[in-house]
C-alpha positions in Angstrom: 5.3 32.1 -5.9 8.7 32.1 -4.1 9.0 28.8 -1.8 10.2 29.1 1.4 13.9 29.2 1.9 13.4 26.2 4.5 12.6 24.0 1.4 15.6 23.6 0.1 17.7 20.2 1.0 20.3 21.1 3.4 21.9 17.0 3.2 25.2 18.0 2.4 26.2 17.0 -0.9 28.8 14.4 0.6 25.9 12.3 2.2 23.8 12.3 -0.6 24.9 9.1 -2.5 24.5 7.5 1.0 20.7 8.7 1.1 19.8 7.8 -2.4 21.4 4.4 -1.7 18.7 4.4 1.0 16.2 5.0 -0.7 16.7 2.2 -3.6 17.4 -0.4 -0.5 13.6 0.8 0.1 12.3 1.2 -3.5 13.8 -2.1 -4.9 10.8 -4.2 -3.3 8.1 -2.1 -3.5 5.3 -2.1 -5.6 4.3 1.8 -6.7 1.4 3.7 -7.2 1.0 7.4 -8.3 -2.4 8.3 -7.5 -1.7 11.9 -8.7 1.4 13.6 -9.6 2.2 15.0 -6.1 2.2 11.8 -4.6 3.6 8.2 -4.6 2.7 5.7 -2.7 5.1 2.6 -2.1 3.6 -1.1 -1.3 6.2 -2.5 1.5 6.5 -5.9 2.7 5.0 -5.9 5.7 7.8 -6.5 8.2 8.2 -4.6 11.7 12.3 -4.5 9.9 11.0 -2.8 7.0 8.4 -0.5 8.7 11.3 0.9 11.1 14.1 1.1 8.3 11.1 3.4 6.4 10.2 5.6 9.3 13.6 6.4 10.1 14.3 7.2 6.5 11.0 9.1 6.6 12.4 11.1 10.0 15.7 11.8 8.5 14.2 13.4 4.8 12.0 15.5 6.4 14.7 17.0 8.3 17.1 17.9 5.3 14.1 18.2 2.7 11.6 19.5 5.0 9.0 19.8 1.6 8.5 15.8 1.5 5.5 14.2 3.9 5.6 10.8 4.6 2.2 8.9 5.8 3.4 5.4 6.9 0.7 3.2 7.2 0.4 -0.2 8.7 -2.9 -2.4 8.2 -3.5 -5.7 8.2 -2.9 -6.5 5.4 0.0 -4.7 4.3 2.1 -1.8 4.6 2.4 1.7 2.6 4.2 4.5 2.5 2.9 7.5 1.2 5.4 10.4 -0.1 3.8 13.5 -1.1 5.2 17.1 -2.5 4.0 20.7 -3.3 3.3 21.0 -6.7 6.3 23.1 -7.4 8.4 19.6 -6.5 6.9 17.6 -8.0 9.8 16.8 -10.4 11.7 15.6 -7.2 9.0 12.5 -6.8 9.0 11.8 -10.3 12.8 11.2 -9.9 11.8 9.3 -7.0 9.5 7.3 -8.6 11.8 6.3 -11.6 14.7 5.0 -9.3 
């Protein structure tokens, strides 16, 4: 099955290293869980500025890579960011998880 054309990344090539650096910063202190191949869950430091940074990154990333789904959850005991992709994009999530 062919993917919709809008599932391609539209972030300009020159900006991609900067976006990767933002993900690297977010991933640096996060515990990672992979409940299924198409979902990565990051346990983040429970601070308002971390939640704001994760939310901002998620909004910008879905603007250029619409195949991502982000779920930011704050509970009494923690802060998590779940990142999901369609099965056909699991290799993108593999690369992100490996960073």
